[in-house]
N, C-alpha and C positions, 0 to 999 in steps of 0.2 A: 382803660382808658374812658370807656363810654360811661361806666359806672362813676368814675370821679367826675367826669363833665356833668353828668346829672346831678350829682350831689352838690357841685357848685352851684348850679341853676337853681336848685331847690332852697339852697342856703340864701339867695339872693331875693326870691319870691318875698314881696312886702307884706302879703295877706296870708294868714295861717289857712284860711279855707281852701283855696286852689291848690296849696303846698299838700294839705291833706289830702285832696283829691287826687294829686298825682301820686302820692306815696301809697294810696289804696290801689291805683292802677300798677303800681310796680310790685304791689305785694301779691296781687291777683297773678301777674305775669311770673312771679317767682314760684308759685305754689304754697307748699307749706313752710317754706324757708322765708328769710328776711332779705330782702334785695340790698346789696352793700350801698346803693346810692341812698337809701332810706335811713341809714343808721346816722344820729346825729342830726337830722335834718330839722328837726323841731326845736328850734332854738330863740331865744329873745335875748334882748339886753339884760334884762332884770327877771327875777321871779315874778315880781308885780307885773311887767310888762306883759309876760308870758299868760298870766292870770287874767287880763284884761283881754287878751286876743281870745283865749279860750272861752270867756263869758261872752264876747261878741259873736261867736259861730251860731249860724243857723241850727234849728234841730237837727238837720240831715247832716250837716257837717260835724256836728259834736257825736252823733252817732257813728259817724265815719271814722272820727279820731279814736272811739273806743274800739271800733273793729280792727283797726292797724296797732292793737296794743301792744304785740309782740316788738314794736319800734321803740316803745317809750316806757314799758313797765318797769323798766330798771333805773329810769331816769327819776330821782325824787322830786325835782321839781316839776314835771310835767304831771306826775301822780299826784302832787298836791293840787296843781290847778284842776286837775278832772275831777278830783275828790270834791272841790269847793264847788264847781259846775254842778256836778250831780246832787250836791246837799241842797243848792238853792232850787233846784227841780224838785227835789222831794217835798221841801217845805213848803211849795206853792203849787201841788200839784192840782189842786181843786180851782185854781183862777189862771192868771196871766202872769208871765215871768219878765220882770224890768231886766234888760240887759244894756249895758252901756259900752259903746266903742270909743274910739279915741277922739271921735269930733262930733259925734252925735249919740243918740239914745233911741232904742226903739222897743217896742213891744210885741213879743211872739208867744203864741200859745203852743206847749209841746203836745202835738197829737199822741193818742194812745200807742198807734205803731212806732212814734219816735221814742217813746220812753222804753217799750218793748225791745226796741232794737238795742238800746243802751245797755238795759239789763242782760240781753243775751250775749252781748258783746264783754261787758264786765266781769260775768261770771269766770271768765276765761283767763282774768289778769291774776298774776300769782303774786299775791299780795294778802297779808295776813288780815289787815282790814276791811278788805273789799267785800268779802261775804256778808258781813253785818251791814255795810252801806246798800249792797244789792238787796238783801231782804227787807231792809226798811223801804226802799223805793218800791219794791215789789207789794209789800203790804198797802202803802200809800195810794198806789195806783188802783189795786183792787177795791180798795175802800170807796175811792171815786167812782168807780165802775158799777159798784153796788147802788151808790147812792144817785146814780142816774146821772153824773155829771159828765162822763165821758163815754164814747160810743165803745164797742168791744166787736171785735171779729175773730173767727177761726185763725186768720194770720197772726193776730196779737196772741191768743193763747198759746199758739206754737212756739213763738219767741219766747213769752213768758216760761213755757215748760223747759225749753233750753237754757233758759237762766235759772232754773231750780237748783239747789243743791241736792246731794245724795245721802244727807245725814237724816236720823228718824224725824228731829225737830223741823226738818224742811216739809213734810208731809202735810202739815196744815196748809202750806203756800200752794202746795200742790192742788190739795182737794177746793181751795177757792177757785184756782185756775180752771179746774174741771167744772166745778157748780156754774159758772158763768158761761162755759162754751157749750155745755150739752143743748141749752134751749136753740142754740143757733149753729149746730154743727151742720146741718144740710145747706146752709148758706155760702159756703165758702167754694174753694175751688178743689179739684181731686187731689192736687199736688198736697194743698192744706190737710185736707183730710188724711190722708195718708202718713203726713208728717206728724199731725195729732195722735193719730194710733199709735205710730213709734215712740214719740216722745212719751206718751202716756205708759206704754209698756217697759220704756227702758227705766224711767223713774220709779215705777212701782215695783219692779223686780229688783231694784238696787236699794230700796228704802225698806226697812223694816215696817210692818203694818202697824199703823197709828190710827188715830182719828176715831170716828163711830165704828167700834167694832162689837161681834158677838163673843160669847165666851169661847166659842171654838176658834177665834182669831181671824173669821171672815168679816168683811164689811156688813153693816147693817142694811137689810134689804132696802131701805128708801132713803139712804143717804146717797150723796153725789157718787161715789164708788160703787156702791151697790145697784145703782140703775145705770151704770156707764157701759155696761155690756149692751144692754136693750139699746140704749142710744146709739152706740156705735152701729148696731145691726140696723137699724131702723133708718140710719141715715144712708147706708151702703147703696141701695137701690138708685138712690139720686145720682151716685157717682160712676155707677157700674159700667156704663158705656165708655167712660173715659179712663177707667182705669187699665194699666198695663198687667199682663201675667205676675211679672216680678212685684207689683203692686199688691195683686190678690194673694200671693203667697206670703208678702210682708203682713198684709192684715191677719191672716191665718198665725201667722208666728206669733204676732203682738198678743193676738187673743189668747194664744195658749199660754204665754207667759203670764198675764194677770188672772187666769183661770183659777190658780190655786187659792186665790183671795176673794173670789166671787162668791156670795151666798148661792147664787143660782144663776146658771146660764140658760136663758130661755131659748127654748127650741127654735122659736121664729127667727133668732139671731143665727143660729146653725143653719137655717133654711136659706137665709140671705148669702151667708158665706159659701154655702154649697151651690147655689144658684150663680154666684159670681164666677165660680170655678168653672161651673158647667157651659158657660157662654164662650169660652175660648177653646181654641183647638190644642189641649194640652199636650197632646202626644208630640207635635211639633217644637213645643216651647220647653218643654221639662229638661233639667239638667240633673246631675247627682245631686247637688247641693238642695234644690227645690223639692226633689223627691224625698229626700232624708227631713227636711223641714215640715213637707205635709205630712208625712207619716207619724213623725213626733207630735204634730198640731193635732191630727185626729186622736191620737192618745190622751193627752193632756185635757182635750174636750170630750172626751168619751164618743166618739163618733167612729161608728162601723157603717159604711158606705160601699157595699160591694162594688158597684160600676165604678168607682174612682179607685177602690183598692185594686180592682182588676187591672186597670189600666196603669196604674204604678207598677205593679209587679211585672206586667208585660213589659214596660218601658225599660226597667231593670235588667230583666233579662236580656233582651235586645241590645242594651248598652255593653254589658258583658261581652257577647259574641261580637258585637263589632269591634270593641277594642282588642279582642283576640285576633280577628281576622286582619285588621289594619296594621297590627304589630308583626304580624305574619310569624306567629310563635309556633314551631313545631314541636308538638308534644307538650307543650306549657299551656295546660287548660285555665289557670288562674294564677294571678300574682296574689302577694301578701296584702299588697295595697287592695285590690280588688275584693279580697276576702273580708277586709275590714270594712269596707263601705256596704259589702253584701249583708254582713252579721248586723250591723247598726240598723239597716232597714227592715231585714227580717224579724229583729227582735222586737221591733213596735207592731209587726204584723201578727207574731204570736201572743202578745199582750192583747190584742183586740180580739183573737180568735178567729183570724183570716188565714185558713191554712191554703197557701199557694201552691199549686202541683208543680208549675213553671219553677218556682225558686227551691222547691225541693229537689228537683231534677238537678237544677245547676249545682247545689251542694252537694248532691251525690256525685256526680262528674268532678267535682272539685278535690273531691278525697283520693281520687285515683291520680293526682298530680303529684309525681316525685319531688318535684322542685319546691312544693308549698312547705313551709314551715311547720313544725308541730303546734305552735301556738294558735297559727291560722287554721289548722285543721280541727283543733279544738273548738274554734269558733264555728266552723261549718256543722260539725257534730251537734253542737249545742243549739243549732239553728234546726236541723233534723229531729231531735230529742224533743224540743218543744213543741215541734208541730206533730209530734207522735208518729213520724215516719221513721222507719227503721230499715232501710232498703239492704243489700247484700254489700254495699260498698261500707255502710256504718259497721257491721260485723267485722270486716276485714279491718278497718281503721281501729277498732276495739282491740282486735287481737296485736296489732303492731304498738298499741300504746302499751300493753304489757310488758314489751321489751323496753319500754322508754320509762320506767316508773320513776328513776331516779330524776331525769330531766322535769318530770311532771312535778314532782314536789318542790323543784326550784321556781315555778312559775309563781306569777303574782297574785294578790288578792281576788282580782276580778276572774281572771283564768281559772282559778281554783273554785270560785262560785259557779263557774260555766261547767266545770267538772262534776260539781256535786249536783248541779241539777240535771246535767245529762244522765248522771246513774241514777237520780231519783226517777227520771222518766223512763229509763230502759228498765229499770228494775220492776217497775210497776207496770208500765203498758208494753213493753218490748216482747218479742217471741222467746220461746224457751232457749233456744241457743244463745242469744245475745243475754240473757239473764244470768246462764251459766258462766258466760264470758267476764261479765262484769263482777262476779263473786271471785274470781281467781286471786289467790294470795297476794300475787305481785301488785294487783291494784287496790288490795284492801286498805292497806295504809294511806294511799292516796286519796280514794274515794271515801273513806270513812273517817279518817282521822286528821283531816286537814283543819286550817284554821277557820276557812270559810264553812266548814261543816258545824264546828261547834257555834259560829256566829251565827248559824241559821236556827240551830237548836234554841240556842240563847234569846232569839227572838221570839220563837214559839212559845217559850216558857214566859217571857214577859207579856206576850199578848195574853196569855193564859190568866195569869195573875191579874192583869188589868180589867179582862172580861169578868173574872170571879168577883171583884170587887164592885162591879157596876151595878147600876140600877136596872138594866137590861137583863142583867143574868138573874136577878132576884123574880122580874115579871114573867120570864121564860119557865123559871122554875115552877112557880105559882100556876102558870097557864098548863103546864104539863100534869102538875098534880090533879086539876081541875077536869083535865081530860080523861083520867081513869086508865085503868090497865089496856094495853101494854105499855103506853106512853108515859104513865106515872112512874114507871121503872127505869127510865132512861135516865143515865148518868154522865158525868164528864169522863170519858174514857182515858186509858193510859197512853202516852205517845207511843209504845209498842205495839199498840192495836190499830192507830190510826195514822202514825207517823206526824201527822199535824195537829195542832191546836184544834179540837171539836168541842164547842160548847156541850153538846148532848148527843147521846147515842146508844143504841140497845145493843146487844151482844149478838154477834153473828154466830148463826147455828152450825151444825156440821155441814151444811151445803155452802158455806160462805157465801150466801146470796139473800139472806133474810135479815141483815143488819140494817137499822134506819140510822142516819147520821143527819143532824140538824147544822144547817150551814147559815150562820148570820151574815147577811150581805149588807155593808155599810153603803151608804150613799155613793161614796168615792169610788166604789167597787160596781157600780150597776151603769149601762150605758145610757146615755141620753139620747142617743141616735141609733136606730138599726135599721138597715134597708139592705135585705140580702137578695134581692131580685138581681140577677145578671143576664139580660137578653142573650138567647141562644142564636148564637151566630150576629155577624154584623157589627156594628159600632156599640160597644157598651154604654156609650153615652147618647145613642140615637134618640131616644124617649126625648130628649130636650129640643131635638128638631123637629119632632112630629107634634110639638104643643102639648104634650103630657109631661108636667113637671116631676122628674123623677126625684129630684131633691126635696118634695114634699111627702115621699111615700116612707114615714117613719114608722115602724111598727111598734115604737115604745107608745104611740099615742093611739086611741082607739079610732076606728074608721067604721063604715056602713057595714063591711061584711067581715070584721074581726075586732076583739077587744084590744085593749091596750097590753102590750105586752112588757114583760120585765126580764132583762137580760144580763147576765153576770160577765165580766170581763176582768181581765188583769189576772193577778196571782191567785184571785178567788176562784177563777175559772178552772186553772190548772189544780187548784186544791180538789175542786169538786170531781174532776174526771180521775185524779188519782184515788178518791175514796171511793169512787165507783169501781176503779181497778181493785182496790181490796175487798169488795163486795158488797158495799154497803148502797142502800137506796139513799140518796141524797135529796134532803129536802131544803131546798133555799126559803129563808125567811128574809125577807126584803125591809131594812127598818124604814124605808120609805112608806110602805105600807102598815108597819108595826105602829108607827107613832099616830096613825089615824084611830087606832082603839086606845080606849082610856080607861074602861073598866075590866075587872078581872073576868068576867062574863064573856064580853066581846072579845078579848084576847083568847080565851079558852076555846071559843066557838071558831075563831079563824083560825087558830093553830091546829086543831082537829080537823078542820076541812083541807088544810094544806096536807097534813102527816097521812089523811085517807087516802088522798087523790093525786097529790104532785111528786113528781120526781125531777131532778134536774135533767135538762136536756142543752147537749153542746150547741150553741148558735154559730152554724156556719151557712156560707152560701152553699145551696144545693149543686151548683155546677162546679164547686171546688172539691167534691168529695171524692176520693179515690182510696184503693185497696192499701191497707198498711202491711 
């Protein structure tokens, strides 16, 4: 009855402006749905009369009409009236718009904010012609901004981003929005800043890379997108004190989403991100979701920061124990849901090379839980194997798996991949008892002949073929020949000798310890930030409170007491460890260094120095070492 009464009152309202304001209030009260009283409330005697009323709306009223599109987007008469009003705005964006009412005429200039709000709202209208009209309005508005005819704020940029489409052709508009926003990014509010970063990441992650790109598919270094990471990082300190913990986590997530397309993520941007994370008491604010987001962001941005990783792993183990005690579970150490969360988090730690002993202990105890499903136990064993940790529980679980070979064969591709990696780590790094267990006939077909196994070797073969045809291969081969014996005798080994694709290696002798393997490390396999220092005792983040900014301790850059370090991470790190287990001295060649040498003499001199003096060393925090 109340809705019917409201609907009658709405229809009796003489002016469209107050009617729209009432409908907007009803829409906000109804949440995502359409309030019954709003349906059919926008009416007029004739289409022409409705058109005149729409043209007579103030800029704010027209923006509000667009915002309540769910009420009228199926009404062709209202759609036509809105189209006509928006077309007139688009045609006269550079000047003033004459709008006629029933008995008077007035001149109103639509502000950038009004037009941005209209664009933001109309993008949601389900009409096939609307995207073209919105894009035209965006282009004209941005042209007026570029010509200096209209002011532009961070808030306007946020609305325009939300009004951008998600097709490849929309990237040009997104680029213009970014171009005008970067110089003023520090002049908005904290809410506008976070909304801008979220909007950028959402659009960029959903649109194929376009615009000014390099041959590798990343944006050109000095294009608007190329300098975007730096601008976002430089503006962060201006809002740092106003950001909530959720805001900081959201910014980390956004920067991780766009990192794949950035030509270079400057380390001072990472410093600002770490500083923002270090100024809040994260121990009391962390959740399972935020821990997962931060761990994944660290991997995407190639950041190894032991103090924060230590805090995250400590929180994860405390959270699992708290859930166990609160549920009052007798003998149930872990559930399948908890094993899933733990694996997703620990998988990111292993990629970074952070071997958390507390996470290993929780995984080992979880393997003793009889109620845990076999897929969950595979996840826990995968964590332990990638950590290079093979406790007694791992051996017992391996023996039990031999009796469940048929069930293992029925697992999906992801679990088969985990089984293969678990076998690879165990066979190369595990103790003798485990190696013998993994070679049992019952497990051979599951571990050696699965689809995941063939996929892995197919990728290694593809990597080898691609490398042999590359310019880098010919440069390295020429440099090795110039180095003279024994390095000039290095050849590309067979898979049976190295398991992995290895560009060049010498044969191993009888002692199985004198082989040399060359590991080519791409920029994407190299850490951009490495901070292994964890204070002994007390709060791992305590140095932030003592005035010594730990977020600036980046071992990838030179300091007064040490040179710049180069650190491998991700699958390349596991490859180096496994080659060491096979008896090779692994010599990493970082392409970020190699590209600085342009003549054959320079390359040969650099490579010979590497081969004579260097070997791969696993990068782990000193306080996290433990016996395997």
